N, C-alpha and C positions, 0 to 999 in steps of 0.2 A: 571565373573563366571556366567556361562548358568543358568537358571532356571531347564533345563534337564537335567538328567541325564545321566552319558556319563559311557562307557565300552571301555574298552582295545581290539582294533583290529588290529590284521595281516594286514600288509600290503597290501596284497591281498585281505581282507576284507574289509579295508577305499576303495580301487582304484575301486571296484566293486560294495558299493553303491555310492559313488560320479558318476560314469560312468551312473546312471540306474537312467531315471527321473520321472519314476513310484516310485523310493523310494528316493528322497529325504528330509522325513519329517524322516525317518528312520536313514539314514544318521548324520542329523544333532544331533536327541537325541544320536545316539551313538558314535557321537564324530568325524564322519568320517572327519569334516573341521577343527576342532579344530588346527591344525598343521598352519591354515591362520592366526589365532590368536597370535601365538609364535611372540616374542621381533625378534627373526631371521629373521622374513618374515613381521615385520610391515610396515617398510619402502615402503613395496608395493603402502601401501597409501601416501607417501609424493610423490614419483615417479608420478602417477595418479594424484592427487589435484594440482601439480605444472604444469601438462599439464593444467590443468583447470586454472590455474590461469593464465598460459601465453597465455593461449588464451582466455582469459575474457568470459566465457561461464555465463551469468546471472543463470540459474537451467541447472539441470544434471537430466536423468532418468539414473538410476544405476542398471543395468539387472544383476539378481542372486547376491543380495545384502548381503547375509548371514544375518548375524545378523548388518549391517551398517555401518560397520567398516570407510568407507570413507568418511559419513556425519559427521564423528568424527573429519577428516583428513583435508575438505575443508574449507573454510570461512562462518561463518555462516549466514552470510548475502547473499549467494549464494542460491536459491532454491534447493530441494535435492528431488525426489523420489525414495527410493528403491522398487525394486519388487523383489519378491523369488518366488518359487513353491513351499517353505516350509512354511507351517502354524508356525511351533514349531521355527524356523529362525526370522521369521516375528515378532513374538510373544518377543524373544528377544530383537530387532531390536528396537522398540519400548520401552520395558524396558530400554534401554538405551538412547536413544537418541528421544523418541517420544514428548519429552516438548519443541525442536528448535523450533525457528520459522522458517516458509518455508518448512516444513519438512513434509511429507508422506510416509507412507508404506502400501503396500497391498502384497497380496497374489494374483497370479496370475503367467499365463506361458503363453509366449508373442509367443509361437506359436499358440495360438488360441484370444489370446488376443488384438493383435495389434491395430486393426484397429481400438479398443474401447480406447486408451491411447490417450494422446493427444502429441501433437510434443514436442519435448524439442533442445534447441540450442547445448544442450551435451550429447550423449548418452554413457556410458561406458558400458562396456562389460568385465568382466576381471573372466578369467580360468573356463567358460564353457566348458565342454567337447563335444567330438564328439557322446556322446549317445543322444545328443538335437537336432540333424538333421535328420529331417524327413524322406529326402530321402537315407540316408543310411549312412556307417561309416566313408566316405571316404572325406568327402566333407561337409563345413560349409557354401555351398552357398546362399541354402535356408533361413537361420537363417541369413547371411548379409543383404538379402533381408526386411526380417525384420525388422531388424535394420534401414535400411536407411528408413522404411518406418516410424517410430517413431523419424527420425530428422529433424528437419524444413528445409527449404529451406536454402540451403549454413550452414545445421548443421555440426555437428562434429563428430565422431567415434572414441572413447579412447578405441583401441582395446589389450587387453593383455591374453596371456596365456603359456604356459609352451614349453621352446625353442624347443621342440620335434616339435611341429605344425607349428613352424614356415614358412612352405610351403604355406600358407593359404594368404603369403602377396600375392599370385598370383589371388586368388579372391577377395582381397582385392580392387588391382588395377584395376581389371577387373569391379567393381562396383562404383569405386570413385575415386577422387584424394589422391593420397598417399602424406603424408606434412612431416612425420619422421619415423624413424623407427630403434629400437636400441634393446639390449640385455643388462640384468640385470644380474649379480650372486650373489645371498645371501649366502658369504659364509661358514656363520653358520649355515643355514638351514639346515635341515636333510630333509626333503619332497620338491621336485620339486622346488628346489634351483636356478635352470637358467630357466629366463623368456624372454618372446621377448614382445614389446611393440609396436604397432602402432599406427599413428592418422592421421587418412584423411577425405578431406573433400566432403560431396555429391554435385553431379554432377548432375543438373537439366537435364531431356531429353528432 
């Protein structure tokens, strides 16, 4: 249960909130992301944590971590840093997982703070939408550049998005070495239940 108060949102209201970087605290407090915590989508974290295990990542940076659900899914021996633009989301994340070892949560916007963060062998970017692109509403290219800045040499990016955005594969391939890509359908979920997952390796210039 979140420590913040939720309200009933229409689909349009939910999408408007989640797409606007300037309204992320409002989105969290009003429950716009609650669908991500529903049991019908809980396996998302299992899919991502399984990839972290497969590639044996010692530590993970989780961009847009929401309330830290991925921390609860990955091996506790692996380091974890969750960052989110919403202070309210981070407050909830700390309440849930703040006592885990090798765990850190922070409030921040990677668009402006990438150079201040350490590099990680694995960066997870799951579910962030077009609204976060500084350039326009048709490209994630600038954000992929930020993500790669946060990856250590030969680092790994795990990118998960709704299936409608799967065309970003071309941007991933243009900036890295794509290792695998697949689609997952969470049949019982009522919101954004068809998702695409990409795993890519940083390429040094």
